[in-house]
C-alpha positions as CSV (number, residue, x, y, z in Angstrom):
1,M,-11.5,11.6,18.0
2,G,-9.1,11.8,21.0
3,Q,-5.6,10.6,20.3
4,L,-5.5,8.6,23.6
5,R,-8.6,6.6,22.5
6,V,-7.0,5.9,19.1
7,E,-3.9,4.6,20.8
8,K,-5.9,2.4,23.2
9,V,-7.8,0.9,20.3
10,Q,-4.6,0.3,18.4
11,E,-3.1,-1.6,21.3
12,L,-6.2,-3.6,21.8
13,M,-6.3,-4.5,18.1
14,K,-2.7,-5.5,18.2
15,Q,-3.4,-7.9,21.1
16,E,-6.6,-9.3,19.5
17,I,-5.0,-9.8,16.0
18,S,-2.1,-11.6,17.6
19,Q,-4.4,-14.0,19.4
20,I,-6.5,-14.6,16.3
21,I,-3.4,-15.4,14.2
22,L,-1.9,-17.6,17.0
23,R,-5.0,-19.6,18.0
24,E,-7.7,-19.4,15.3
25,L,-6.2,-19.3,11.9
26,K,-6.0,-22.8,10.5
27,D,-4.1,-22.0,7.3
28,P,-1.0,-24.2,7.1
29,R,0.9,-21.5,5.2
30,I,0.9,-19.2,8.2
31,G,4.1,-19.9,10.2
32,F,5.9,-17.7,12.7
33,V,4.2,-14.3,12.6
34,T,4.7,-11.4,15.1
35,V,2.3,-8.4,15.1
36,T,4.6,-5.5,15.9
37,S,2.2,-2.6,15.7
38,V,-1.1,-1.3,14.4
39,E,-1.7,2.1,13.0
40,C,-5.2,3.4,12.7
41,T,-6.5,6.6,11.0
42,G,-8.0,9.2,13.3
43,D,-11.5,8.2,12.5
44,L,-10.7,4.5,13.1
45,R,-12.0,3.5,9.6
46,E,-8.6,2.0,8.4
47,A,-5.9,0.1,10.2
48,K,-2.5,-0.9,9.0
49,V,-1.2,-4.0,10.8
50,Y,2.6,-4.3,10.8
51,V,3.8,-7.9,10.9
52,S,7.2,-9.5,11.1
53,L,7.6,-12.9,9.4
54,M,10.4,-15.4,10.1
55,G,11.6,-18.2,7.9
56,S,13.1,-18.8,4.5
57,E,12.1,-16.6,1.5
58,K,9.6,-19.3,0.4
59,Q,8.0,-19.6,3.9
60,V,7.7,-15.8,4.2
61,E,6.1,-15.6,0.8
62,D,3.6,-18.4,1.6
63,C,2.9,-16.9,5.0
64,W,2.2,-13.4,3.4
65,K,-0.3,-15.0,1.0
66,G,-2.0,-16.8,3.8
67,L,-2.3,-13.7,5.9
68,N,-3.7,-11.6,3.1
69,S,-6.2,-14.3,2.3
70,S,-7.4,-14.3,5.9
71,L,-8.0,-10.6,6.1
72,G,-11.8,-10.9,6.0
73,F,-11.9,-13.5,8.8
74,I,-9.6,-11.4,11.0
75,R,-11.7,-8.3,10.4
76,R,-14.9,-10.1,11.3
77,E,-13.3,-11.4,14.5
78,I,-12.1,-7.9,15.4
79,G,-15.6,-6.6,14.8
80,K,-17.0,-9.3,17.3
81,R,-14.4,-8.7,19.9
82,I,-14.0,-4.9,19.9
83,R,-17.2,-2.8,20.1
84,L,-16.7,0.0,17.6
85,R,-19.3,1.7,15.5
86,V,-17.4,0.8,12.3
87,T,-14.9,-2.1,12.1
88,P,-11.7,-0.8,10.6
89,E,-10.7,-1.9,7.1
90,L,-7.5,-3.9,7.7
91,S,-4.3,-4.1,5.6
92,F,-1.0,-5.8,6.3
93,A,2.4,-4.3,6.0
94,L,5.8,-6.0,6.5
95,D,7.8,-4.7,9.4
96,K,11.5,-4.9,8.5
97,S,12.7,-3.5,11.8
98,L,13.5,-6.9,13.3
99,D,15.5,-7.9,10.3
100,Y,17.3,-4.6,10.4
101,S,18.1,-5.0,14.1
102,A,19.4,-8.6,13.5
103,H,21.6,-7.2,10.7
104,I,23.0,-4.5,13.0
105,Q,23.6,-7.1,15.7
106,E,25.6,-9.2,13.2
107,L,27.7,-6.2,12.2
108,L,28.5,-5.3,15.8
109,L,29.5,-8.8,16.6
110,K,31.7,-8.9,13.5
111,I,33.4,-5.6,14.5
112,K,33.9,-6.9,18.1
113,A,35.5,-10.1,16.8
114,E,37.8,-8.1,14.5
115,E,38.9,-5.9,17.3
116,G,39.5,-8.9,19.5
117,A,41.7,-10.4,16.8
118,K,43.7,-7.2,16.5
119,D,44.2,-7.0,20.2
120,T,45.5,-10.5,20.4
121,G,47.7,-9.9,17.4
122,A,49.1,-6.8,19.0
123,A,49.7,-8.5,22.3
124,S,51.6,-11.4,20.7
125,E,53.9,-9.0,18.9
126,E,55.1,-7.4,22.2
Protein backbone atom coordinates (compact mmCIF):
# COMPACT_ATOMS: atom_id res chain seq x y z
CA MET A 1 0.00 0.00 0.00
CA GLY A 2 1.29 3.46 -0.81
CA GLN A 3 3.09 5.25 1.99
CA LEU A 4 1.24 8.47 1.19
CA ARG A 5 -2.12 6.77 1.73
CA VAL A 6 -0.96 5.29 5.04
CA GLU A 7 0.17 8.74 6.21
CA LYS A 8 -3.18 10.28 5.23
CA VAL A 9 -5.10 7.55 7.07
CA GLN A 10 -2.87 8.04 10.14
CA GLU A 11 -3.58 11.77 10.20
CA LEU A 12 -7.30 11.24 9.70
CA MET A 13 -7.37 8.65 12.49
CA LYS A 14 -5.51 11.05 14.79
CA GLN A 15 -8.12 13.76 14.21
CA GLU A 16 -11.09 11.41 14.59
CA ILE A 17 -9.76 9.74 17.75
CA SER A 18 -9.12 13.17 19.26
CA GLN A 19 -12.72 14.17 18.53
CA ILE A 20 -14.09 10.91 19.94
CA ILE A 21 -12.11 11.27 23.17
CA LEU A 22 -13.02 14.94 23.52
CA ARG A 23 -16.74 14.80 22.72
CA GLU A 24 -18.10 11.28 22.97
CA LEU A 25 -16.38 9.41 25.79
CA LYS A 26 -18.43 9.74 28.96
CA ASP A 27 -15.96 8.00 31.29
CA PRO A 28 -15.27 10.34 34.25
CA ARG A 29 -11.77 8.88 34.66
CA ILE A 30 -10.64 10.32 31.33
CA GLY A 31 -9.19 13.77 31.94
CA PHE A 32 -6.78 15.83 29.88
CA VAL A 33 -5.67 13.64 26.96
CA THR A 34 -3.75 14.73 23.87
CA VAL A 35 -3.44 12.40 20.88
CA THR A 36 0.07 13.15 19.64
CA SER A 37 0.34 10.69 16.75
CA VAL A 38 -0.93 7.47 15.21
CA GLU A 39 1.31 4.83 13.63
CA CYS A 40 -0.29 2.24 11.36
CA THR A 41 1.23 -0.86 9.86
CA GLY A 42 1.62 -0.90 6.08
CA ASP A 43 -1.50 -3.03 5.60
CA LEU A 44 -3.56 -0.80 7.96
CA ARG A 45 -4.53 -3.74 10.18
CA GLU A 46 -2.97 -2.39 13.38
CA ALA A 47 -2.63 1.14 14.70
CA LYS A 48 -0.75 2.41 17.72
CA VAL A 49 -2.19 5.61 19.14
CA TYR A 50 0.30 7.74 21.08
CA VAL A 51 -1.32 9.81 23.81
CA SER A 52 0.01 12.31 26.31
CA LEU A 53 -1.75 12.43 29.68
CA MET A 54 -1.64 15.36 32.08
CA GLY A 55 -2.34 15.41 35.80
CA SER A 56 -1.11 13.76 38.97
CA GLU A 57 0.11 10.15 39.03
CA LYS A 58 -3.30 8.94 40.24
CA GLN A 59 -5.16 10.92 37.55
CA VAL A 60 -2.84 9.62 34.83
CA GLU A 61 -3.29 6.03 36.03
CA ASP A 62 -7.10 6.36 36.14
CA CYS A 63 -7.15 8.04 32.74
CA TRP A 64 -4.99 5.25 31.26
CA LYS A 65 -7.40 2.61 32.59
CA GLY A 66 -10.37 4.56 31.20
CA LEU A 67 -8.78 4.87 27.77
CA ASN A 68 -7.94 1.18 27.58
CA SER A 69 -11.47 0.23 28.61
CA SER A 70 -12.88 2.39 25.80
CA LEU A 71 -10.75 0.87 23.02
CA GLY A 72 -13.67 -1.12 21.58
CA PHE A 73 -15.94 1.92 21.42
CA ILE A 74 -13.23 4.03 19.76
CA ARG A 75 -12.50 1.29 17.21
CA ARG A 76 -16.20 0.98 16.34
CA GLU A 77 -16.51 4.75 15.90
CA ILE A 78 -13.40 4.83 13.69
CA GLY A 79 -14.94 2.05 11.59
CA LYS A 80 -18.09 4.13 11.10
CA ARG A 81 -16.28 7.37 10.29
CA ILE A 82 -13.43 6.15 8.08
CA ARG A 83 -14.30 3.89 5.18
CA LEU A 84 -11.65 1.17 5.20
CA ARG A 85 -11.92 -2.46 4.21
CA VAL A 86 -10.71 -3.51 7.68
CA THR A 87 -10.88 -1.31 10.77
CA PRO A 88 -7.42 -1.30 12.38
CA GLU A 89 -6.88 -2.99 15.74
CA LEU A 90 -6.08 -0.12 18.13
CA SER A 91 -3.65 0.03 21.01
CA PHE A 92 -2.60 2.98 23.14
CA ALA A 93 0.96 3.96 24.01
CA LEU A 94 2.12 6.72 26.32
CA ASP A 95 3.99 9.53 24.62
CA LYS A 96 6.57 10.93 27.00
CA SER A 97 7.86 13.59 24.61
CA LEU A 98 5.80 16.40 26.18
CA ASP A 99 7.03 15.47 29.66
CA TYR A 100 10.59 15.34 28.33
CA SER A 101 10.30 18.74 26.64
CA ALA A 102 8.88 20.25 29.86
CA HIS A 103 11.85 18.81 31.77
CA ILE A 104 14.32 20.28 29.25
CA GLN A 105 12.56 23.65 29.51
CA GLU A 106 12.91 23.58 33.31
CA LEU A 107 16.62 22.78 33.01
CA LEU A 108 17.19 25.62 30.54
CA LEU A 109 15.38 28.11 32.78
CA LYS A 110 17.42 26.93 35.76
CA ILE A 111 20.70 27.39 33.84
CA LYS A 112 19.59 30.84 32.68
CA ALA A 113 18.73 31.84 36.26
CA GLU A 114 22.11 30.59 37.52
CA GLU A 115 23.96 32.50 34.80
CA GLY A 116 21.95 35.62 35.62
CA ALA A 117 22.91 35.24 39.30
CA LYS A 118 26.60 34.84 38.37
CA ASP A 119 26.48 37.92 36.12
CA THR A 120 24.92 40.08 38.85
CA GLY A 121 27.43 38.70 41.39
CA ALA A 122 30.35 39.50 39.09
CA ALA A 123 29.01 43.00 38.36
CA SER A 124 28.65 43.79 42.09
CA GLU A 125 32.29 42.80 42.75
CA GLU A 126 33.62 45.36 40.25
